[in-house]
TORPA-4810 file (N, C-alpha, C, O; in nm, 3 decimals):
<nodes>
NODE_1_3.353_-7.374_-20.412_3.457_-7.301_-20.393_3.585_-7.382_-20.455_3.619_-7.500_-20.446_M
NODE_2_3.621_-7.312_-20.497_3.726_-7.327_-20.590_3.840_-7.332_-20.491_3.844_-7.285_-20.377_T
NODE_3_3.959_-7.416_-20.577_4.066_-7.458_-20.567_4.114_-7.282_-20.514_4.109_-7.276_-20.391_R
NODE_4_4.160_-7.138_-20.581_4.179_-7.012_-20.574_4.131_-6.945_-20.440_4.186_-6.841_-20.405_T
NODE_5_4.034_-7.000_-20.366_3.972_-7.010_-20.306_4.023_-7.087_-20.154_4.024_-7.021_-20.050_E
NODE_6_4.039_-7.146_-20.155_4.005_-7.268_-20.033_4.220_-7.256_-20.020_4.277_-7.296_-19.918_I
NODE_7_4.274_-7.214_-20.102_4.403_-7.147_-20.110_4.473_-7.046_-20.089_4.595_-7.027_-20.081_E
NODE_8_4.341_-6.954_-20.077_4.334_-6.815_-20.047_4.310_-6.824_-19.879_4.376_-6.758_-19.799_E
NODE_9_4.252_-6.875_-19.860_4.171_-6.927_-19.727_4.290_-6.952_-19.559_4.324_-6.883_-19.462_R
NODE_10_4.318_-7.113_-19.619_4.450_-7.179_-19.590_4.585_-7.084_-19.553_4.661_-7.083_-19.456_V
NODE_11_4.579_-7.005_-19.673_4.672_-6.886_-19.654_4.702_-6.826_-19.553_4.784_-6.824_-19.461_K
NODE_12_4.582_-6.760_-19.604_4.523_-6.638_-19.424_4.531_-6.706_-19.283_4.567_-6.645_-19.182_A
NODE_13_4.488_-6.855_-19.284_4.474_-6.825_-19.167_4.635_-6.943_-19.059_4.639_-6.995_-18.947_F
NODE_14_4.755_-6.929_-19.201_4.862_-6.961_-19.179_4.894_-6.866_-19.125_4.891_-6.876_-19.003_L
NODE_15_4.937_-6.739_-19.180_4.989_-6.603_-19.150_4.936_-6.550_-19.054_4.998_-6.469_-18.985_I
NODE_16_4.778_-6.594_-19.023_4.733_-6.492_-18.878_4.733_-6.552_-18.746_4.778_-6.515_-18.638_D
NODE_17_4.649_-6.691_-18.795_4.679_-6.745_-18.670_4.755_-6.904_-18.603_4.749_-6.962_-18.495_D
NODE_18_4.826_-6.932_-18.739_4.964_-6.973_-18.669_5.117_-6.964_-18.718_5.195_-7.053_-18.750_L
NODE_19_5.134_-6.793_-18.711_5.226_-6.692_-18.759_5.311_-6.771_-18.872_5.426_-6.793_-18.833_E
NODE_20_5.284_-6.817_-18.998_5.465_-6.896_-19.056_5.386_-6.734_-19.133_5.271_-6.689_-19.134_I
NODE_21_5.479_-6.702_-19.171_5.580_-6.646_-19.263_5.561_-6.627_-19.392_5.645_-6.695_-19.451_E
NODE_22_5.486_-6.563_-19.473_5.493_-6.534_-19.594_5.555_-6.617_-19.683_5.516_-6.722_-19.735_E
NODE_23_5.679_-6.541_-19.695_5.809_-6.593_-19.793_5.764_-6.839_-19.758_5.766_-6.916_-19.854_D
NODE_24_5.739_-6.880_-19.636_5.727_-7.004_-19.658_5.614_-7.136_-19.665_5.593_-7.254_-19.635_K
NODE_25_5.568_-7.025_-19.725_5.388_-7.093_-19.836_5.377_-7.068_-19.974_5.337_-6.978_-20.048_I
NODE_26_5.449_-7.228_-19.986_5.483_-7.229_-20.157_5.358_-7.403_-20.133_5.334_-7.441_-20.019_F
NODE_27_5.325_-7.447_-20.203_5.242_-7.526_-20.258_5.348_-7.653_-20.228_5.308_-7.748_-20.161_P
NODE_28_5.474_-7.651_-20.275_5.634_-7.731_-20.221_5.674_-7.761_-20.136_5.765_-7.842_-20.121_E
NODE_29_5.579_-7.667_-20.012_5.661_-7.674_-19.884_5.617_-7.720_-19.772_5.513_-7.675_-19.723_S
NODE_30_5.686_-7.813_-19.715_5.709_-7.937_-19.654_5.588_-7.849_-19.466_5.616_-7.751_-19.397_M
NODE_31_5.490_-7.931_-19.457_5.395_-7.838_-19.410_5.481_-7.842_-19.251_5.451_-7.751_-19.173_L
NODE_32_5.611_-7.972_-19.194_5.663_-7.979_-19.105_5.797_-7.927_-19.102_5.838_-7.874_-18.998_K
NODE_33_5.893_-7.939_-19.234_6.041_-7.998_-19.253_6.003_-7.773_-19.273_6.050_-7.701_-19.185_E
NODE_34_5.939_-7.723_-19.363_5.946_-7.626_-19.425_5.882_-7.478_-19.335_5.900_-7.356_-19.331_D
NODE_35_5.791_-7.597_-19.266_5.702_-7.441_-19.217_5.660_-7.467_-19.063_5.557_-7.429_-19.005_M
NODE_36_5.757_-7.535_-19.016_5.790_-7.532_-18.908_5.657_-7.607_-18.809_5.678_-7.606_-18.688_G
NODE_37_5.496_-7.683_-18.866_5.402_-7.687_-18.803_5.448_-7.790_-18.681_5.555_-7.851_-18.688_I
NODE_38_5.358_-7.804_-18.574_5.434_-7.919_-18.512_5.240_-7.959_-18.428_5.137_-7.896_-18.450_D
NODE_39_5.262_-8.093_-18.330_5.133_-8.109_-18.332_5.078_-8.048_-18.280_4.958_-8.073_-18.287_S
NODE_40_5.100_-7.977_-18.228_5.035_-7.846_-18.145_4.946_-7.741_-18.256_4.839_-7.687_-18.226_L
NODE_41_5.008_-7.728_-18.371_4.933_-7.692_-18.470_4.856_-7.713_-18.538_4.784_-7.641_-18.608_D
NODE_42_4.867_-7.843_-18.518_4.775_-7.927_-18.626_4.659_-7.962_-18.527_4.575_-8.028_-18.586_Y
NODE_43_4.632_-7.943_-18.417_4.520_-7.941_-18.330_4.443_-7.768_-18.354_4.321_-7.755_-18.366_V
NODE_44_4.528_-7.661_-18.357_4.499_-7.541_-18.368_4.388_-7.574_-18.552_4.273_-7.570_-18.594_D
NODE_45_4.527_-7.603_-18.598_4.435_-7.652_-18.788_4.343_-7.725_-18.799_4.293_-7.700_-18.909_I
NODE_46_4.261_-7.839_-18.729_4.163_-7.952_-18.687_4.039_-7.822_-18.698_3.927_-7.838_-18.745_V
NODE_47_4.096_-7.688_-18.638_3.986_-7.662_-18.530_3.954_-7.515_-18.625_3.859_-7.439_-18.606_V
NODE_48_4.035_-7.503_-18.707_4.046_-7.400_-18.768_3.968_-7.396_-18.979_3.904_-7.317_-19.048_I
NODE_49_4.013_-7.494_-18.992_3.979_-7.625_-19.116_3.817_-7.601_-19.050_3.751_-7.501_-19.078_V
NODE_50_3.759_-7.729_-18.944_3.578_-7.714_-18.932_3.539_-7.590_-18.955_3.453_-7.558_-19.037_E
NODE_51_3.636_-7.472_-18.843_3.516_-7.379_-18.930_3.482_-7.296_-19.003_3.377_-7.233_-19.012_K
NODE_52_3.643_-7.295_-19.100_3.625_-7.256_-19.262_3.580_-7.300_-19.337_3.544_-7.238_-19.437_N
NODE_53_3.565_-7.423_-19.320_3.548_-7.536_-19.440_3.381_-7.615_-19.421_3.292_-7.641_-19.501_F
NODE_54_3.399_-7.635_-19.258_3.221_-7.707_-19.248_3.287_-7.850_-19.225_3.203_-7.921_-19.280_G
NODE_55_3.383_-7.934_-19.180_3.379_-8.051_-19.204_3.579_-8.093_-19.131_3.691_-8.050_-19.157_F
NODE_56_3.535_-8.173_-19.057_3.628_-8.289_-18.893_3.700_-8.307_-19.046_3.666_-8.347_-19.157_K
NODE_57_3.822_-8.252_-18.979_3.956_-8.336_-19.010_4.019_-8.520_-18.944_4.086_-8.510_-18.841_I
NODE_58_4.007_-8.612_-18.977_4.005_-8.761_-19.005_4.175_-8.730_-18.981_4.238_-8.667_-19.066_K
NODE_59_4.243_-8.785_-18.848_4.351_-8.749_-18.820_4.453_-8.900_-18.859_4.570_-8.926_-18.836_P
NODE_60_4.328_-8.984_-18.936_4.428_-9.081_-18.999_4.467_-9.084_-19.126_4.557_-9.142_-19.187_Q
NODE_61_4.312_-8.952_-19.177_4.351_-8.929_-19.371_4.474_-8.839_-19.364_4.554_-8.851_-19.457_E
NODE_62_4.512_-8.709_-19.221_4.614_-8.657_-19.269_4.776_-8.708_-19.272_4.876_-8.637_-19.286_M
NODE_63_4.769_-8.848_-19.256_4.873_-8.896_-19.215_4.971_-8.915_-19.418_5.086_-8.935_-19.456_T
NODE_64_4.903_-8.904_-19.451_5.025_-8.916_-19.601_4.987_-8.757_-19.669_5.014_-8.738_-19.787_N
NODE_65_4.922_-8.645_-19.586_4.965_-8.503_-19.610_5.093_-8.439_-19.591_5.080_-8.346_-19.511_V
NODE_66_5.190_-8.450_-19.625_5.263_-8.412_-19.615_5.343_-8.214_-19.623_5.408_-8.139_-19.550_K
NODE_67_5.275_-8.213_-19.772_5.310_-8.093_-19.832_5.173_-7.992_-19.857_5.059_-8.038_-19.859_T
NODE_68_5.205_-7.836_-19.876_5.077_-7.763_-19.876_4.979_-7.817_-19.970_4.857_-7.808_-19.963_L
NODE_69_5.051_-7.876_-20.058_4.971_-7.843_-20.212_4.900_-7.970_-20.169_4.783_-7.981_-20.208_A
NODE_70_4.965_-8.098_-20.073_4.905_-8.198_-20.065_4.753_-8.195_-19.948_4.652_-8.264_-19.943_Q
NODE_71_4.804_-8.081_-19.870_4.670_-8.027_-19.785_4.517_-7.940_-19.819_4.399_-7.943_-19.783_F
NODE_72_4.623_-7.853_-19.929_4.493_-7.839_-20.063_4.412_-7.859_-20.098_4.306_-7.798_-20.112_Y
NODE_73_4.483_-8.041_-20.143_4.397_-8.140_-20.231_4.278_-8.212_-20.122_4.161_-8.242_-20.144_D
NODE_74_4.349_-8.222_-20.020_4.304_-8.274_-19.879_4.184_-8.215_-19.872_4.096_-8.298_-19.896_Y
NODE_75_4.110_-8.024_-19.833_4.065_-7.991_-19.803_3.955_-7.997_-19.909_3.840_-8.042_-19.903_I
NODE_76_4.034_-7.928_-20.025_3.907_-7.937_-20.159_3.803_-8.081_-20.177_3.687_-8.072_-20.219_E
NODE_77_3.864_-8.206_-20.139_3.822_-8.307_-20.188_3.677_-8.358_-20.034_3.593_-8.444_-20.010_S
NODE_78_3.724_-8.254_-19.985_3.643_-8.276_-19.901_3.559_-8.178_-19.851_3.524_-8.206_-19.736_N
NODE_79_3.509_-8.060_-19.898_3.488_-7.946_-19.935_3.359_-7.998_-19.972_3.364_-8.088_-20.056_V
NODE_80_3.209_-7.955_-19.918_3.065_-8.010_-20.030_3.059_-7.956_-20.128_2.970_-7.984_-20.208_A
</nodes>
């Protein structure tokens, strides 16, 4: 899976499932501060990532993921 495919899939679920406005979705966007992702959204993200990318998010690995670009990096490093 390419980086572009990862970004497209993530953008789609951010808009469709988490109802985040498209104009807030940039690689440098902060997940919590800019996009308003809260703890309940993270639960949804865990399920969506497992379904779309085939791996389970480990909460301890997400502690340093603050921006959308870091989230893309995290997914890219875990996709087989």
